[in-house]
KOLMAR-939961 format. One record per residue: x, y, z of N, C-alpha, C in turn; residue in one letter. Coordinates in steps of 0.1 Angstrom, whole numbers, plus 2048, in hexadecimal, padded with zeros to 3 digits. Example, Ala and Ser with C-alpha at 12.3 -4.5 7.8 and 13.67 -1.06 7.14 Angstrom:
// residues 2
8847C784E87B7D384E8847DF84EA
8807EA8478897F584788180084FS
//
This chain:
// residues 276
7517E68277577F382475F7F8830M
76A7FE82D77380383876D81083EW
77081184B76B81D852777827852E
77583384C77E83D84B77B848855Y
78584E85C78285986677F86685ET
77986F86577687C85F78388385BK
78D88286379A88985F7A0883853K
7A08758527A586F84779E87383AL
79187383B78987782F78C88682BK
78E88E83579189C83279E89E82BD
7A88968307B689782A7B689081CL
7AD88781A7AC88180C7A688B803F
79B89180779389A7FE79A8A87FDL
7A18AC8087A88B98087B78B780DH
7BF8AF8057CC8AC80A7D58B980BP
7DE8B98157E78C48177F58C0812K
7FC8CA80D80A8C980980C8C07FDN
8028C07F38038B87E780D8BF7DDV
8158B77D781E8BD7CC82C8B97CFG
8358C17C98438BF7CA84B8CC7CDE
8548CC7D685C8D87D98668DA7CEI
8678E67C98708E97BF87E8E97C5E
8888E27BE8958E17C38968DC7D2N
8908D07D488F8CB7E289D8C77E8P
89E8C87F58AA8C47FB8AB8B47FDD
89F8AE7FD89E8A080089289A7F8A
89488E7F388A8877EB8898797F0V
87D8747F387B8667F78708607EFG
8738557E886A84E7DF8688407E4E
85C83B7E685A82D7EB84D8287E3V
84C81B7E38418157DD8428137CEG
83880F7C783880D7B982A80F7B3S
8298167A881C8187A281780A79EI
82080179981C7F47958157EC7A1I
81A7EF7AD8157E87B98087EF7BEC
8057FB7B97F98027BD7FB80D7C6G
80680F7CC80981A7D581781F7D3D
81882C7D28258327D08258407D7A
8308447DD8318517E383E8587E1L
83D8657DD84986D7DC8488787E5R
85287A7EE8528847F885E88D7F6L
85C89A7F68678A47F48678AD800T
8738B08048758B881087E8C580EL
87B8CF8158848DB8158898DC824K
8978DC82589D8DB8328A68E7835V
8A48ED8418AD8F78458BA8F1849D
8C58F48418D18EE8438D98F1850K
8D58FD8568DB9018628D68F986ED
8C98F686E8C28F08798BE8E2876T
8BF8DD8698BA8D08658AB8CF868N
8A48DA8678958DA86988E8DA85CR
8838D285B87B8D184F8738DD84EI
8768E584486E8F28418618EF83AI
8628E68308568E38288568D4824D
84B8CE82184A8C181D83E8BF814A
8408B98088358B77FE8358A97F9K
82A8A47F58298967F08218957E3F
82488A7DC81D8857D181B8767D3Q
80F8727D180C8647D480285E7CAT
8048517C77FA8497BF7F583F7C9F
7E883F7CB7E38357D57D58397D9G
7D08337E37C28347E77C18407F0C
7B48427F67B284D7FF7BB84D80BA
7BE8418107C683F81C7D4844819S
7D984180D7E78448097E8853808A
7DE85A8027DE8688017DD86F80FI
7D486A8177D28708247DF86E82DA
7E586282C7F085F8347FC868830S
7FE86A82380987281E807880822S
7FB8858227F88938267FA894835S
7F688A83D7F888B84B80788B84EA
80F88384781E882849824890848L
82089783D8278A483A8238AE845T
8178AD84A8128B685581A8B3862E
81C8A68648238A38718328A7871I
8398A58658478A786684C8B6863I
8438BE85D8478CC85B84A8D3868K
8558D986985A8E08758628D787EG
8638CA87B86B8C28848798C187EK
8838BE8878918BB8828918AE87BT
89B8AB87489C89D86D89C892878L
8A38948838A388A88D895888893D
88E89389588089289B87788B891E
87988E88487088887A87387987AA
87F87587C88286687B87B85F887L
87786689187085F89C86185D89AE
85C86388F84E86288B84C854886V
84284D88B83F83F88783283E87ET
830833878824831870818832879N
81982E88680E82F88F80A83E892Q
81484689281285589480A85A888D
80D85587C80585A8707F7855871I
7F58498757E78438767E084A881A
7E684D88C7DF8548977DC863893E
7E486988B7E18778877D487787FY
7D286C8787C586B86F7B9866877L
7BC8638847B185E88C7AF84F88AG
7B98488847B983A8827B8837873G
7BD82B86F7BC8268627B6818862L
7AE8148587AA8068577B67FD857P
7B57F285D7C07E985F7C67E5851K
7BD7E48477C27E083A7C97EB833E
7C97F78397D08038327DC80883AK
7E08008447EB80584C7F8806844M
7F97FF8398057FF83080780E82BH
7FC81582A7FD82382680682C830C
80382983D80B83184781A82C847S
81C81F84482A81A843831820837V
82A82182C830827820834836823M
82C83D82B82F84B82E83C84B836G
83D84384084984284985583F840R
85483683785F83282F86483D825E
85A84482085D85081786585A81FA
86185D82B868867833876862836M
87885683988585083C88E851830E
88884E82489084E81889485C814A
88B86681788E87481489A87981DA
89987582A8A48798338B1872830I
8B086682C8BC85F8278C286581BA
8B986A8128BE8718068C587E80AD
8BF8858138C58928188D388F81EY
8D58848258E188182C8EB87A823K
8E68778178EF87080D8F1861811G
8E885B8188E984D81C8E4845811E
8EB83980E8E78308038E4823809I
8D881D8058D580F80A8DE805805T
8E47FD80E8EE7F28098E77E97FFP
8EE7E57F48E97DC7EA8E37CF7F0P
8E97CA7FA8E47BD8008D67BE806E
8D37CA80B8C57CC8108BB7CD805E
8BF7D27FA8B57D37EE8B27C57E9K
8BB7BC7EB8BA7AF7E58B17A67EEE
8AE7A97FA8A77A08038987A2802K
8937A07F58857A17F387E7957F8L
8737967FF86B78B80385F78A7FAV
8587967F984C7967F085079D7E3C
8507957D885479A7CB8487A37C6Q
83C79F7C98307A67C38317B57C7C
8347B87D48347C67D98417CB7DDF
84C7C37DA85A7C77DC85C7CB7EBE
8587C17F485A7C38028657BB807V
86F7C180E87B7BA8138787B4820T
8827AB8248817A48318837AF83CE
88C7B883988F7C38438827CA847E
87B7CE83C86E7D583F8647CD847K
8637C18438597B884A85D7B7859I
86A7B585C86E7B386986C7C0871R
8707CB86B86F7D88728607DC875R
8577DA86B8497DE86D8437D4877V
8467C88768417BE8808447C188EA
8517C58908567C889E8507D58A3I
8507E089A84B7ED89E83C7ED8A1E
8347E589A8267E589B8207D88A2N
8297D08A78257C38AE81C7BB8A6H
8207B88998197B089081D7A1892L
81379889281678A89481178188AT
80978688180277D877806782869T
80577985F80777D8517FD78784CV
7F17868517E679084D7EA79E851E
7EF79F85D7F47AC8627FF7B185AE
8097A98578147AD84E80F7B2841I
8057AB83B7FF7AF82E7F97BD830T
7F17BF83B7EB7CC83D7F47D883EN
8007D584480A7E08468147E183BY
8167D78338217D782981C7D381BT
8117CC81A80C7C680E8137B980BK
81E7B68128257A980F81B79D812A
81B79480881278980A80478B803G
8027977FF7F579A7F97F37997EAG
7FE7947E47FE7917D67FC7837D2G
80777C7CD80576E7C98057657D5C
80A76A7E180A7627ED8167587EEG
81F7587E582A74E7E58347527F1S
83475E7F683D76280083776080EC
82B75B80F82575981C82D750825I
83174582083A73C82984674382FP
84C74B82685875382B85475D835Q
84976483384476E83D84276784BI
83C75B84A83975385684675085DE
85074C85685D74985C863755863E
86276085C86776D86286077086FI
85376E86F84B77187C84F767887L
85175A88385575088C862754893K
86B75988A87875C88F878768899D
86E77289686D77E89E86677A8ABI
85B7738AB8537728B68537648BCW
85975A8B585A74C8B984C7478BCH
8437498B28357448B483273A8A9I
8287328AB8237288A181972F898K
81C72E88B81373588180972B87CM
7FD7318777F37288727F7721865P
7F07168627F470E8567EF71684AE
7F771383F7F37198327E671382DM
7DE71B8267D17168207D470C815P
7CA7048127CC6FA8087CD7007FAA
7D36FA7F17D56FF7E37C76FF7DCV
7C47097D47B870B7CD7B56FF7C4K
7A86FA7C47A46EF7BB7A06F57AEK
7A16ED7A379C6F179678D6F4796K
7896FF79077B703791774700783L
7676FD78475F6FC77875D70A773T
75770C76775471976174A72076AN
74071976F73672077773C724784L
74471C78A74A71F79775472B795Q
75B72C78A76473778775C744786K
75174477E74975077D74375578AI
73E74B79273974F79F7437547A8A
74F74F7A875A7537B075F7617ACL
76076479F76477179A75977C79FI
74D77879D7427817A17437847B0Q
74577A7B874677B7C77517847CBD
75D7827C576978A7C87677987C5I
76179B7B975F7A97B57557B07BEI
74B7A97C27407AF7CA7457B17D9E
74C7A77DE74F7A77EC75D7AD7F0K
7667AD7E67747B17E97787BE7E1E
7757BD7D477A7C87CC7727D57CCI
7647D37CA75B7DF7CA75B7E67D7R
75A7E07E375A7E77EF7677F07F1P
7727EB7ED77F7F37EE77E7FF7E5R
77A7FD7D97798097D076E8137D5L
76380E7DA7588167DE75D81E7EBQ
7658187F376A81F7FE77282C7FBA
77882C7EF7808377EA77883F7E0D
76B83D7DF7638457D67628407C7G
7678347C576782E7B875E8227B7G
75D81C7AC7558107AA75880979DD
7547FC79C7557F678F7487ED78DI
7467EA78073A7E177D73F7D5775E
73B7C977973F7BD7717367BD765L
73C7BD7597347BD74C7327AF747I
73D7A774673C79A740748791744D
74678474475077B74675077173BI
75B77073375C76772876875F729D
76775372E77374B73077B75173BG
78875473779175B74179176A73FN
78876F73778877E73477D78473DT
78078D74677779474E7767A274AV
76A7A77467687B47417617BC74CV
7677C874F7617D07597607DF754I
7587E775B7577F575775A7FD764A
76280876376581076E75981A770M
75681C77D74B82578174F82F78BR
74783978D74984379875684A796A
75E84C7A076B8537A077584B798M
77383E79677D83678E77D83A77FC
77284077B77184376C77C84D768V
77E85877078886276D795860774E
79785677B7A38547837AF85177AC
7BA85877C7C68567737CC849776P
7C98437827CF8367857C682A782M
7BC82D7787B38227747B981676FG
7C48187677CB80C7627D280376DG
7D780A7777DC8037837D17FB78AV
7C680178B7BA7FB7927B67EE78AT
7B57EF77D7B27E37757BC7D8777V
7C97DC7777D37D27787D37CC786N
7D07D47907CE7CE79E7C37C479FN
7B87C87987AC7BF7987B07B2791I
7B77B37867BB7A777E7C479E787Q
7CE7A478E7D779C7967CF7957A2E
7C579C7A77BD7967B27B578A7ADK
7AF78B7A17A878079C7B1775798L
7BD7787937C676E78F7CB76679CR
7CC76E7A77D17687B37C675F7B9E
7B97637B97AF75C7C07A77527B7L
7A77547AA79F74C7A17A7744797V
7AE74B78D7B57447837C074D77ED
7CC74877D7D87507797D775576AE
7CE7507627CD7547547C275E752N
7BC76375C7B176D75B7B777B755I
7B078074C7B378E7467A7797748V
7AA7A374E79F7AC7517A07B7747V
7957BA7417947C57367887CE73AE
7897DB73577F7E47387767E572BT
7697E772D7607E87227567F3724G
//
């Protein structure tokens, strides 16, 4: 289970600046609900001084995403646009007293939303060629983002890139490309790719599904106040029940989809997850 700081927990349970500014001067939207994390940032800007008067956010994501978004709005309020652009994802993490390494992508998402909002205010448009350079199709992560995050945070491994951007955390097909990007940046030798999964017997498949749910999926949900229970496994159909905070969570469907994708990635591409 991840260790969350007292400040992070407080901003998760009592987030500041939640909502949307009416008639905002700037809007920044990043991420995707399909990918599990999305953030919409709205700003009110003093046009005479280019100073951020107010900032509000709406986010779909985990406790770290909510706390990071809240922290971002607190940090940038009162700053000029140029001063805000100097805020890094590490500044957001430090404001929270630290983030689990697996959740650093939440601070990166905050930084990106801020930059997108300021670009919107200035009328700047992302060149089409940059939008096309996707490395990770699962989480829509571009080569530019991977390079920038790697350099700014001194990341040298694929695991670190995944922690900060989610790239490589889905089907895994982009891992060789991520390795090549890191080699190009740091000129280092990367570890060899793991062997391809072997075909599992039914008993092995059931045992692996149970192990993944107990050791990977449940701890992550429990860390955010949620939980699930494995009800049944029938061939490629996995039946689960949502528990604790997951019962009333409006993002329950996304959670089920993410569980399904994780089991398809690690066990069998034909697995279907249902709630019962």
